[in-house]
C-alpha positions as CSV (number, residue, x, y, z in Angstrom):
1,M,108.1,75.3,100.4
2,R,112.1,76.3,100.4
3,P,114.4,73.7,97.5
4,L,116.2,71.0,99.4
5,L,119.0,72.4,96.9
6,P,121.2,74.0,99.8
7,L,120.9,70.8,101.9
8,V,123.4,69.4,99.2
9,L,126.1,71.4,100.0
10,V,126.2,71.0,104.1
11,L,127.9,67.9,103.6
12,G,128.7,67.2,107.2
13,F,131.1,70.5,107.4
14,G,129.5,73.5,107.7
15,L,127.2,75.5,105.1
16,A,129.0,75.7,101.9
17,Q,130.1,79.9,101.1
18,P,129.7,80.3,97.1
19,L,133.0,80.2,95.3
20,T,134.8,83.4,93.9
21,L,135.7,83.8,90.9
22,G,139.1,82.9,91.0
23,E,137.9,80.0,92.9
24,Q,136.3,78.9,90.4
25,Y,139.1,79.0,88.2
26,L,141.1,76.6,90.5
27,L,138.4,74.4,90.0
28,R,138.4,74.4,86.5
29,G,142.5,74.4,86.5
30,Y,142.1,71.0,88.7
31,T,138.9,69.2,86.6
32,G,141.1,70.7,83.1
33,N,144.6,68.6,84.4
34,A,142.6,66.0,85.1
35,M,140.5,65.3,82.1
36,G,143.1,66.7,79.8
37,K,145.0,63.2,80.9
38,V,142.2,61.5,80.3
39,W,141.7,62.6,76.9
40,A,145.4,61.2,76.6
41,G,145.5,57.8,78.6
42,A,142.6,56.1,79.1
43,L,141.0,57.6,76.1
44,R,143.8,58.1,73.6
45,F,142.4,60.6,71.9
46,E,145.3,61.9,68.8
47,G,144.2,64.9,68.6
48,L,140.8,66.9,69.4
49,E,138.8,69.4,69.1
50,V,137.7,71.7,72.3
51,L,134.0,73.4,71.8
52,T,133.2,75.9,74.7
53,N,130.6,78.7,75.1
54,N,132.2,82.2,75.5
55,S,132.2,82.5,79.5
56,S,135.5,83.2,80.9
57,I,134.9,80.2,83.3
58,C,134.9,77.8,80.4
59,A,138.0,79.5,78.7
60,S,139.5,78.1,82.1
61,L,138.7,74.8,82.2
62,S,139.7,74.6,78.4
63,G,142.6,76.1,78.5
64,A,143.5,73.7,82.1
65,A,142.4,70.9,80.1
66,I,144.5,71.5,76.5
67,A,147.5,72.2,78.5
68,S,147.8,68.3,80.4
69,Y,146.8,67.2,77.4
70,L,149.4,68.3,75.4
71,E,151.9,67.8,77.7
72,A,151.3,64.2,78.0
73,R,151.0,64.7,73.7
74,P,153.1,67.1,72.8
75,N,152.8,66.2,69.0
76,A,149.0,66.1,68.8
77,Q,146.4,68.2,66.7
78,V,144.4,70.5,68.7
79,A,141.7,72.7,67.5
80,T,139.5,75.0,69.6
81,A,136.5,77.3,69.3
82,A,134.4,79.0,71.8
83,L,131.3,79.3,70.5
84,S,128.5,82.4,71.2
85,N,125.9,81.5,69.6
86,P,124.7,78.9,67.0
87,D,125.5,80.0,63.5
88,D,129.2,80.1,65.0
89,V,129.0,76.1,64.7
90,L,129.4,76.5,60.7
91,R,132.1,79.1,60.9
92,L,134.4,78.4,63.7
93,V,134.0,74.4,63.5
94,S,136.4,72.1,61.2
95,F,135.3,68.4,62.8
96,R,138.5,67.8,61.3
97,Q,140.1,65.7,64.2
98,P,139.6,62.4,66.0
99,A,137.4,63.6,69.0
100,L,135.4,66.4,69.7
101,A,135.1,68.1,73.2
102,L,132.5,69.4,74.4
103,L,133.0,71.5,77.4
104,F,129.6,73.7,78.2
105,G,128.9,74.8,81.6
106,G,130.8,78.4,83.1
107,Q,128.4,81.7,83.4
108,T,126.4,81.0,80.5
109,D,122.6,79.8,81.1
110,A,121.2,76.3,80.4
111,A,119.5,77.7,77.4
112,T,122.3,79.0,75.1
113,N,124.4,76.0,76.4
114,N,121.8,73.6,75.0
115,A,121.2,75.5,72.0
116,L,125.2,75.6,71.6
117,V,124.9,71.8,72.0
118,K,122.6,70.7,70.2
119,A,123.7,73.0,66.9
120,V,127.2,71.0,67.1
121,L,125.6,68.0,67.4
122,A,123.2,68.5,64.6
123,E,126.0,69.7,62.3
124,A,127.8,66.4,63.2
125,A,125.0,64.1,62.2
126,Q,124.6,65.8,58.7
127,R,128.5,65.1,58.8
128,N,128.2,61.8,59.6
129,Y,131.5,62.8,61.9
130,P,132.6,59.4,63.0
131,G,134.9,60.4,66.1
132,A,134.7,60.4,69.4
133,I,132.2,62.7,71.1
134,F,133.5,63.8,74.8
135,I,131.0,65.5,77.1
136,H,132.1,67.6,80.1
137,V,130.3,66.4,83.7
138,R,128.6,69.7,83.8
139,T,127.6,69.6,80.4
140,W,126.0,65.6,81.1
141,G,124.4,67.3,84.1
142,L,122.7,70.2,82.0
143,G,121.3,67.2,80.3
144,S,122.0,68.9,77.0
145,V,123.0,66.0,74.8
146,G,119.9,64.0,75.8
147,L,117.6,67.0,75.0
148,A,118.7,67.6,71.5
149,A,118.3,64.0,70.8
150,K,114.9,64.3,72.3
151,E,114.3,67.2,70.0
152,D,115.8,66.3,66.9
153,A,115.4,62.4,65.4
154,S,118.6,63.2,63.3
155,I,120.8,63.5,66.3
156,R,118.7,61.0,68.2
157,R,119.6,58.4,65.8
158,Y,123.4,59.4,65.0
159,L,124.4,59.4,68.3
160,S,122.3,56.0,69.6
161,A,125.0,54.7,66.9
162,K,128.1,55.5,68.3
163,N,130.0,53.2,70.4
164,N,132.7,56.4,71.4
165,L,130.5,58.3,73.5
166,F,132.3,59.5,76.4
167,A,132.1,61.5,79.1
168,V,134.2,62.2,82.9
169,L,131.4,62.6,85.7
170,V,132.2,63.1,89.6
171,D,130.4,61.2,92.4
172,G,130.7,63.9,95.2
173,N,129.8,62.4,97.9
174,A,132.6,59.0,97.1
175,G,135.1,62.2,95.8
176,E,135.7,60.2,92.6
177,V,135.9,61.0,89.2
178,R,134.6,58.4,86.6
179,V,135.9,58.0,83.0
180,V,132.6,56.4,81.3
181,Q,131.8,55.1,78.2
182,A,127.7,57.1,77.6
183,R,125.2,56.2,75.0
184,I,121.9,58.1,74.0
185,N,118.6,55.4,73.9
186,A,118.0,55.1,70.7
187,S,114.1,55.5,71.4
188,T,113.7,58.2,74.3
189,G,117.2,59.9,73.7
190,E,118.1,59.4,77.4
191,Q,121.4,60.0,78.3
192,E,122.9,56.7,80.0
193,V,126.4,55.5,81.0
194,A,127.0,52.3,79.4
195,Q,130.0,51.6,81.9
196,V,132.6,52.5,83.7
197,L,136.0,52.5,82.1
198,G,138.2,53.8,85.2
199,T,138.1,56.0,88.3
200,Q,139.9,59.0,89.8
201,K,140.2,59.9,93.9
202,M,139.8,63.9,93.7
203,G,142.3,65.8,96.1
204,E,140.8,67.7,99.3
205,T,141.3,71.1,97.6
206,W,139.7,70.0,94.2
207,L,136.9,68.0,96.3
208,A,136.1,70.5,98.4
209,L,135.8,73.6,95.7
210,F,133.8,70.9,93.4
211,R,130.9,70.4,96.5
212,R,131.1,74.2,97.4
213,S,130.3,75.1,93.7
214,L,127.0,73.0,93.3
């Protein structure tokens, strides 16, 4: 039997066409703009370190999000690193900012993204990093954080004790972005939503691009 995933892409307005690379960048422009405003506003990050893989799509997301954040908080301290492999964490990530943003998706395969996220979280746990950790919608959707918590007990203990774990999630059916306080289940390592902190309606172009990206 063929998989049912293509049915999700119809969404009542015809068969969706795959996004061009330029449209992928545009989608990340919309998403990054909203995400930067969340960092500056709802979450009130006073500085942050933005981590991505080395794909061009994640670079476009990171750039848009940082620009949006700095427009609202021009004097905030921002660091960023594009990671190619887990060894880059010790070399490139400082863990010195008040918040850490995990933006892993793009053209990079799930196994690589999962390995990068796990390496970041393992070092954060080792250092007992006290700052907020923000999870991008694609990273959440991959289950990368939960997978790391299930595989590494030290990561699970560290994350399950944090009350400053956040994510931005998208409900494509409702056309809505949700800012949530997240948590990691101390027993199972599962990713869970603790509470919804705020919502934002998506514009028509942004929503159409998001739906076609699924």
